[in-house]
C-alpha positions in Angstrom: -6.0 23.4 -7.9 -6.8 19.8 -8.5 -10.6 19.2 -9.5 -11.1 16.3 -6.9 -14.1 16.6 -5.0 -12.5 16.4 -1.6 -13.6 19.3 0.7 -14.1 20.0 4.6 -17.6 21.2 6.0 -16.2 24.6 5.3 -15.6 24.1 1.5 -11.8 24.1 2.0 -9.8 21.1 1.0 -6.0 20.0 1.0 -3.9 18.0 -1.4 -3.1 14.6 0.2 0.4 13.4 -0.2 0.2 11.3 2.7 0.6 7.4 2.7 -3.0 6.8 2.2 -5.8 7.3 1.7 -5.0 8.8 -1.6 -6.5 11.6 -3.9 -9.6 10.1 -5.7 -10.9 11.0 -9.3 -14.2 12.5 -9.6 -15.5 9.6 -11.6 -14.9 7.1 -8.8 -16.4 9.4 -6.3 -19.2 10.1 -8.2 -19.8 6.0 -8.7 -20.2 5.7 -4.9 -22.9 8.0 -5.1 -25.6 5.2 -6.8 -28.2 3.6 -4.7 -28.0 1.1 -2.4 -29.0 -2.2 -3.4 -30.1 -5.6 -1.6 -26.3 -7.2 -1.1 -27.9 -10.6 -1.6 -29.7 -9.7 -5.0 -29.0 -10.1 -8.6 -27.6 -6.1 -9.0 -25.4 -6.7 -6.4 -24.0 -10.5 -7.4 -23.3 -8.6 -11.1 -21.3 -5.8 -9.3 -19.6 -8.3 -7.1 -18.6 -10.5 -10.0 -17.4 -7.5 -12.3 -15.2 -6.1 -9.4 -13.8 -9.6 -8.7 -12.9 -10.3 -12.3 -11.3 -6.7 -12.3 -9.4 -7.0 -9.3 -7.5 -10.1 -10.7 -7.0 -8.5 -13.9 -5.3 -5.6 -12.3 -3.4 -7.9 -9.8 -2.4 -9.9 -12.7 -3.1 -13.4 -11.1 -5.7 -16.1 -11.7 -5.9 -17.2 -8.0 -8.7 -16.9 -5.7 -9.7 -13.5 -4.4 -12.0 -12.6 -1.5 -13.0 -9.0 -0.6 -13.8 -7.9 2.8 -15.2 -4.4 4.0 -12.3 -3.8 6.3 -9.1 -1.8 5.9 -5.9 -3.3 5.1 -5.1 -3.9 8.8 -8.5 -6.3 8.6 -6.8 -8.1 5.5 -3.8 -8.7 7.3 -5.7 -9.9 10.3 -7.5 -12.2 8.3 -4.5 -13.8 6.9 -3.2 -14.2 10.6 -6.6 -15.6 12.0 -6.4 -18.3 8.9 -2.8 -19.4 8.9 -1.2 -18.5 12.3 -2.4 -21.0 14.9 -0.1 -23.7 15.9 2.6 -22.6 13.4 6.0 -21.2 13.6 6.3 -17.8 11.7 9.4 -16.2 10.5 8.7 -12.2 10.0 11.0 -10.2 7.9 10.7 -6.7 10.0 11.4 -3.4 8.3 9.3 -1.1 10.3 6.1 -0.5 12.1 4.2 -2.6 10.4 6.4 -5.2 10.1 5.9 -5.1 14.0 2.1 -5.3 13.8 2.3 -8.2 11.6 4.2 -10.2 14.2 2.2 -8.8 17.1 -1.2 -10.0 14.8 0.3 -13.6 14.1 1.3 -13.8 17.9 -2.3 -12.8 19.1 -3.5 -15.6 16.7 -1.4 -18.2 18.0 1.4 -18.2 16.1 5.5 -18.4 17.5 7.1 -15.8 16.0 10.6 -15.0 15.2 11.5 -11.5 13.8 14.4 -10.7 11.6 14.9 -6.9 11.7 17.3 -4.3 10.6 18.1 -0.8 11.7 15.2 1.9 10.8 15.7 2.9 7.2 17.0 -0.2 6.0 16.0 -4.0 5.8 17.4 -7.2 6.6 19.9 -8.5 4.4 18.5 -11.4 2.5 21.5 -13.9 3.7 20.6 -13.0 7.4 16.8 -13.9 6.5 18.1 -17.1 4.5 19.9 -18.0 7.7 17.1 -17.6 9.8 15.2 -19.7 7.8 17.6 -22.6 7.8 18.0 -22.6 11.8 14.1 -21.7 12.5 12.6 -24.1 9.9 9.2 -21.8 10.0 6.1 -23.2 8.6 5.2 -19.7 7.4 7.3 -16.8 6.2 5.7 -13.3 6.8 6.7 -10.0 5.2 5.6 -6.5 4.5 6.3 -5.7 0.8 6.3 -1.9 1.1 6.3 -0.7 4.7 5.2 2.8 4.5 6.5 3.8 8.3 10.0 4.4 7.3 9.5 4.2 3.2 11.1 0.8 3.1 10.5 -1.5 0.1 11.7 -5.1 0.5 13.5 -5.1 -3.1 14.5 -8.8 -2.8 10.7 -10.1 -2.4 10.9 -12.3 -5.4 14.0 -14.0 -4.1 12.7 -14.4 -0.5 9.7 -15.9 -1.8 11.5 -18.2 -3.8 14.1 -19.3 -0.8 11.0 -19.7 1.4 9.1 -21.9 -0.8 12.0 -24.2 -1.7 12.1 -24.7 2.1 8.6 -26.0 2.1 7.0 -22.5 4.1 3.8 -20.9 3.3 4.4 -17.2 2.2 2.2 -14.7 3.7 2.6 -11.1 2.4 1.2 -7.6 3.4 1.1 -5.8 0.2 -1.0 -2.8 1.1 0.8 -0.1 -0.3 2.6 -2.1 -3.1 -0.5 -3.4 -5.3 -0.7 -1.4 -8.4 2.2 0.4 -7.5 5.3 -1.8 -7.8 6.4 -5.0 -9.6 4.3 -7.8 -7.9 3.9 -11.0 -9.6 1.6 -13.1 -7.2 1.2 -16.2 -9.6 4.6 -16.1 -10.9 6.7 -15.7 -7.6 4.6 -18.1 -6.0 2.9 -16.0 -3.1 0.5 -17.9 -1.2 -1.5 -15.7 0.6 -1.4 -12.0 0.1 -3.4 -8.7 1.8 -4.4 -5.6 -0.2 -6.4 -2.6 0.0 -8.5 -0.2 -2.1 -7.1 3.1 -0.9 -3.5 3.4 -2.1 -2.0 2.5 -5.3 -5.5 1.5 -6.5 -7.0 4.7 -6.0 -10.2 4.3 -4.7 -11.8 5.3 -1.5 -11.3 3.6 1.8 -12.9 0.6 3.2 -12.5 -2.4 1.2 -9.6 -4.6 1.3 -9.0 -7.9 0.0 -7.1 -11.2 0.1 -5.8 -13.3 -2.5 -5.0 -17.2 -2.3 -3.5 -19.4 -4.4 -4.4 -23.4 -3.9 -1.7 -24.2 -1.5 -2.9 -21.3 0.8 -6.8 -22.6 0.7 -5.7 -26.1 1.3 -3.4 -25.2 4.5 -5.8 -22.8 6.0 -5.9 -23.5 9.8 -9.4 -25.7 10.9 -9.1 -23.7 14.2 -9.8 -20.2 13.1 -10.6 -17.6 16.0 -12.5 -15.2 14.2 -15.9 -15.2 12.8 -15.6 -12.0 10.8 -12.1 -13.0 9.3 -13.0 -16.9 8.6 -11.7 -16.5 5.0 -13.9 -20.2 4.5 -16.6 -18.0 4.9 -16.1 -15.8 2.3 -15.1 -18.4 -0.2 -18.3 -20.3 0.7 -20.3 -17.4 -0.4 -17.8 -15.8 -3.0 -19.2 -18.5 -5.1 -22.6 -17.5 -4.6 -21.3 -13.9 -5.8 -21.8 -12.4 -2.3 -20.2 -11.7 1.2 -21.1 -13.5 4.4 -21.8 -10.3 6.1 -23.1 -6.8 4.8 -20.7 -5.3 2.4 -20.1 -2.0 2.1 -22.3 -1.9 -1.1 -21.6 1.7 -2.4 -17.7 1.2 -2.0 -18.1 -1.7 -4.4 -19.3 0.5 -6.8 -16.4 3.1 -6.5 -13.9 0.3 -6.5 -15.2 -0.9 -9.6 -14.9 2.3 -11.3 -11.4 2.6 -9.9 -10.5 -0.6 -11.2 -11.7 -0.1 -14.6 -9.7 3.2 -14.6 -6.6 1.3 -14.3 -7.7 -1.4 -16.9 -8.1 1.5 -19.2 -4.8 3.2 -18.7 -3.1 -0.2 -18.6 -1.9 -2.1 -15.8 1.8 -2.3 -16.3 1.7 1.6 -17.6 0.1 2.5 -14.1 2.8 0.5 -12.3 5.5 2.5 -14.7 4.0 5.6 -13.6 4.5 4.7 -10.0 7.8 3.8 -10.3 8.9 6.7 -12.6 7.4 9.2 -10.5 9.2 8.1 -7.5 12.5 8.0 -9.0 11.7 11.9 -10.2 10.6 13.1 -6.9 13.5 11.7 -5.0 15.7 13.5 -7.6 13.7 16.5 -7.4 13.7 16.6 -3.5 17.4 15.9 -3.2 17.4 19.4 -5.5 15.4 21.1 -2.6 18.0 20.0 0.4 16.2 17.0 1.3 17.9 13.6 2.3 16.3 10.3 1.5 16.0 8.4 4.9 16.2 5.1 3.4 19.4 3.5 1.7 18.8 3.4 -2.1 18.3 -0.4 -2.6 15.4 -0.3 -0.4 13.4 3.1 -1.0 9.9 2.8 -1.5 8.1 3.6 -4.6 4.9 4.7 -3.2 5.8 6.4 0.2 9.2 8.4 0.1 10.9 9.6 3.3 13.3 12.4 3.7 15.1 13.9 6.8 15.3 17.7 7.0 18.4 19.9 7.4 19.0 20.3 10.9 17.8 24.1 10.7 14.5 22.8 9.8 12.1 21.2 12.4 10.0 18.4 10.4 6.7 18.8 12.7 7.2 22.9 11.8 7.7 22.2 8.2 5.0 19.6 7.9 2.5 22.3 9.6 3.7 25.4 7.2 2.9 23.0 4.0 -0.7 22.8 5.5 -1.4 26.2 6.4 0.4 28.3 4.0 -0.4 25.9 0.8 -3.1 23.6 1.6 -0.8 20.4 1.2 -0.3 17.5 3.6 2.3 15.5 3.6 3.2 12.9 7.0 5.4 12.4 10.0 7.0 9.3 11.0 5.7 6.7 12.9 6.7 5.3 16.4 10.5 5.9 17.0 10.7 8.3 13.6 7.8 10.8 15.1 8.9 14.3 13.9 12.3 12.8 12.6 11.2 12.2 9.3 9.0 13.7 6.5 7.0 10.8 4.4 5.2 12.1 1.1 2.5 9.6 -0.3 2.7 9.6 -4.4 0.0 6.6 -5.0 -2.5 6.9 -7.8 -3.1 8.9 -10.6 -1.8 12.6 -9.7 -2.5 15.4 -11.9 1.1 17.3 -13.0 -0.1 20.4 -11.6 -0.6 19.0 -8.0 2.8 17.4 -8.3 4.2 21.1 -9.5 2.1 22.5 -6.7 4.1 19.9 -4.0 7.3 20.5 -5.3 7.2 24.5 -5.6 5.7 24.6 -2.1 8.5 22.6 -0.6 11.1 24.5 -2.4 9.8 27.9 -1.5 9.4 26.5 2.3 12.9 25.5 2.3 14.5 28.8 1.0 12.4 30.3 3.7 13.8 28.6 6.0 17.3 29.5 4.7 18.1 26.0 2.9 19.9 26.4 -0.6 17.2 25.0 -2.6 17.2 24.6 -6.4 13.8 24.9 -7.4 14.3 25.5 -11.3 16.1 21.7 -11.1 13.7 20.4 -9.1 10.9 21.1 -11.3 12.8 20.1 -14.5 13.2 16.6 -13.2 9.0 16.2 -13.3 9.4 17.0 -17.0 9.5 13.5 -18.4 6.1 12.8 -16.2 4.2 14.8 -18.5 3.9 11.7 -20.8 0.9 10.5 -18.4 -0.9 13.6 -17.8 -3.1 12.8 -20.7 -4.0 8.9 -19.7 
């Protein structure tokens, strides 16, 4: 079994293949056990600056970064609080988190127009551009990788280019994409981006961050209806190597360790690992009788979604994986509840755990009368072994 130190009070643990949080390596968990220090003192100043420096390296950005003690939703809300008031926003909606983004922008005073598609797809770029020309938004916002249906906005770079050419600010929820997919914040011209610690960056949950370029900082609302999410406060305190409010000190240690792990591995190699692993697992699960829910152009590289054969109830299938194999995958959200199975594959996952997942799925499908080719599925994993020693 995996050597990660994730156990219940009873001593039992499950392998996590959910959309986050993810499995955390032992060295990172141990880093969080360091003593709590004064968050206004020299020791924390050093860990704050070092974490911020490493985060910018991992994100391949020279833009300003602020770190929040909050979930990824908190970082997205910070975007809304600082850029929504009094503005017209066009939201590209590919799932539940796109809907949440639109809702959050509305709460903070934006006039929101949504461009949506059927579940399992994304709006076509041409339709989005047409709406831009019609609506003339001040802000264009989207979720790069919506984990609820497992949809990746594959034309993100082109979308940013089209929006920027029309003078719109770009807001991106990249919580489940940073570190696990192609993303060039500076080169693409993304103005403001939200991310979090507990997905592809493979740290414990509890920290999130916002990346801001010069244009974003110059165009933040002067009427922010939030104290905690007022990014000007964070920028002011960040210059002093602090946060405006008490941070989760021990999570900074863990996050720092996780970022160091990625830098040792190599940022580009870390991203490639996610991309190649997803491709191999799509092929492996197809050999086991599962059908990808999302059309190929928009399939996520970090959370894979599948429909089961008619003879296999998705909820019962997930329950069996937990009870018989100690493996957790996720169901759908909202309208997709119990209609799909979602498999989170973020962070560095030992090969033995991936093999355990594929084997468990194959055995369970066979038991339910599905023609599952387990040898073929396992053969698809062979090339992933190149990452095992890193």
